[in-house]
LODORO-413954 format. One record per residue (C-alpha): z, x, y. Coordinates in steps of 0.02 Angstrom, whole numbers, plus 50000, padded with zeros to 5 digits. Each point is the difference from the previous one (the first is absolute). Layout:
! LODORO-413954
ZXY/...
END
This chain:
! LODORO-413954
515855205747584/498815002750136/499734981650034/501944996950010/500165014250123/498644992350109/500874983349989/501805005750035/499585014350134/498354995350081/499564981850000/501594993350079/499585008350158/498384990750005/500734984549941/501285000250145/498745004050123/498924985449943/501454988150006/500405003550173/498345002150073/499814979650028/501665000150094/499335014750106/498364991450044/501044984850046/501095010050106/498625009850092/499084984450047/501354993050082/500485014050118/499754995950174/498355005850071/500725003950167/501065015049932/499225016350037/500395018350010/501725005249946/500594982549954/498544998649876/500575016949940/501844995049976/499474984049916/498975009849866/501335012849975/501204985649965/498854990749883/499565017749912/501785003849971/500314982949924/498554999749900/500245017649928/501764995849955/499654983149923/498535007949907/501105014249927/501344987049945/498794989349911/499205015549917/501735006749949/500454981949921/498445000449907/500365016849928/501804994949961/499394986049898/498685009849915/501095016249982/500105013550132/499235012749893/501365011950041/501035008849870/501904998750009/501034987050080/499134987350109/500425003050185/500634985150105/498624988050072/500355004650171/500015018849962/498224997349928/499424992850161/500715012350101/499435014549891/498254992450002/499904999050181/500525016850030/498785006649890/498554988950046/500244992950168/498485007450080/498914995149858/500574981949996/499835000250198/498155005349976/499684986749880/500654988250118/498875005950137/498574997349888/500554983049955/500134995550185/498365007850034/499154990649866/500764983350063/499515003350180/498265004649954/499654983549896/500914990950158/498875007550126/498494997449885/500544981149979/500154998550191/498425007850021/499114988349893/500914985050065/499395005150178/498275003449935/500004981949930/500724992650151/498715009050105/498654993949884/500674982150007/500045000950182/498175006850012/499404985449890/500964987150104/499275007150153/498335000449928/500254981649943/500464995050172/498515008750074/498824991349875/500764982750036/499865003450191/498185004649973/499614985449901/500644988350138/498875006650130/498724986249996/498885001050142/500884987750126/498304996550077/499524991749843/501454987550015/499714997050181/498044997749986/500374987449843/501264989950100/498864999550147/498614995249883/501044985949931/500414994150175/498284998650047/499454989749823/501544988650050/499234997350175/498264997349941/500704986549870/499455010149845/501674996249912/499425002649832/499465018250037/501515003350104/501134994149849/499065011049877/500245015150118/501814996450030/500424999049819/499045016049958/500835008150144/501764995149936/499725005849813/499385015850070/501485003250118/501264994249863/499255014749887/500095012250152/501824995650045/500824998049841/501605010649985/499805002349816/498095003450005/499645013849867/499235016650072/498684999849872/499234988249888/498394995049897/498325002250106/499794980849944/501424995350131/499275010950122/498274991349979/500814982950006/500915005050172/498215006250065/499264983549957/501324990750101/499815011850152/498114998949992/500194981149990/500894999950155/498745011550091/498584989349928/500614984050081/500195009750165/498375005950000/499154983149944/499385005549834/498975015950069/500985011349890/499525004249824/501195007949875/499545008249843/501075006249860/499495012149871/501455004049889/499835001949811/501204989249904/500605015849908/500625006550170/500884984250059/501625006049911/500005017250086/501595002750097/499715002750199/501135001350143/500324982550079/498904995550159/499125015649973/498194991850030/500404987450133/499965012350145/498295006149939/499404983649982/500614994950177/499195015350065/498334995349909/499984983950069/500385005850183/498635014049981/498714987949922/500204986250113/499975011050152/498425008549935/499104982949969/499514984850112/499774989149847/500624999549822/500965014649940/500465005549809/501405010349931/500515004949827/501205007849881/499475011449856/501125008249862/499485012149861/500855011149890/499375019149999/500835008749869/501804999250028/499904992950183/499884984050075/498744999650138/500224985450127/498634996750139/499914986950141/498334999550085/499234990650141/498154997550053/500335004950185/498855013550071/500865016850054/499595017550033/499255010249863/501485012550013/501254996949863/501914999050048/501115009249880/501494998550099/500594981350021/501095005050149/498535005650106/499444982250045/500614986749896/501854995050077/501654995749924/499494991249851/499065013849918/501295013150049/501264989249915/498874999749842/499895019050003/501965002850023/500344988349857/498745008449889/500865017650047/501744992449971/499584993049829/498695013949929/500005015150111/498515010549956/499574990349865/499094986750104/498595000450125/499454987750143/498315000950073/498944989950122/498205003150019/498204992949977/499194996049828/498534989749956/499754993750172/501884993150003/501635006250070/501145004649865/501905002449990/500415009349832/501665002149918/500255010549839/501595000749913/500635003549826/499694984449884/501574991949935/500084983549902/501484988450004/501155002849846/500224982749915/501754993749982/500844996149847/
END
């Protein structure tokens, strides 16, 4: 019968090969990597001879149990092995080579994917480290100026104001210097930080600084990079105060434009009419920090420009909008 002939004469060959392949994989993975040239060839010759011999023995054993399919007296088992090797050694060796080739192909592919994954993980770790470094770069002038203001308030006997400013400064620096501070969070958290920051500055400027926040409730849960707006507000305060002998005003505005979040920080200081499209041209380390973080996080999907709009100097950021996922 055809199926019986296939089971006896053909399938045992592949059964034996399938049984021995896991052992071959185990052996090949444990060959020393330092072996090259003739030593590696000698290793494969020895393994090939052993594999072909064992594969033939298993095949003949299976055929013997199923019936050899030969007419006349059944040859001795060892004779079956010798005859099979004599008649089909080259073919069996080619099968060994194909199996080895497939094993090495899968092995190299796995190693390639592992290296690719390791490279991606390293790139992610470097990016996270760079983001943490950028986030920690609060302008030291702010800290120095705030401490000097506190000292002057204490000397002037204005203890209530000095305590208020010290507590606000302490809360702000605690947020800035936390090791576990997240790289991003709700816009509401960023606004709370800005309120503390501006509160410190308002004490320093004796109430001559107005701060306006125009952010819809629907956008306060949008996810934004932590400490993204603080350098912009700091720049706006410095710019607005420098351009004004009296009171100054700054503000934060947020709006959704299709699938993008547009954040604006403005001040009412007078400046030249020519817009500044590159924050690096004249606005210092803080704004370069903002640009670098945006590039690191969003690549070409972000924009950051500074210019004049409606009689105000406006720093505007546009990024893809993303709402925080509610935890279960």
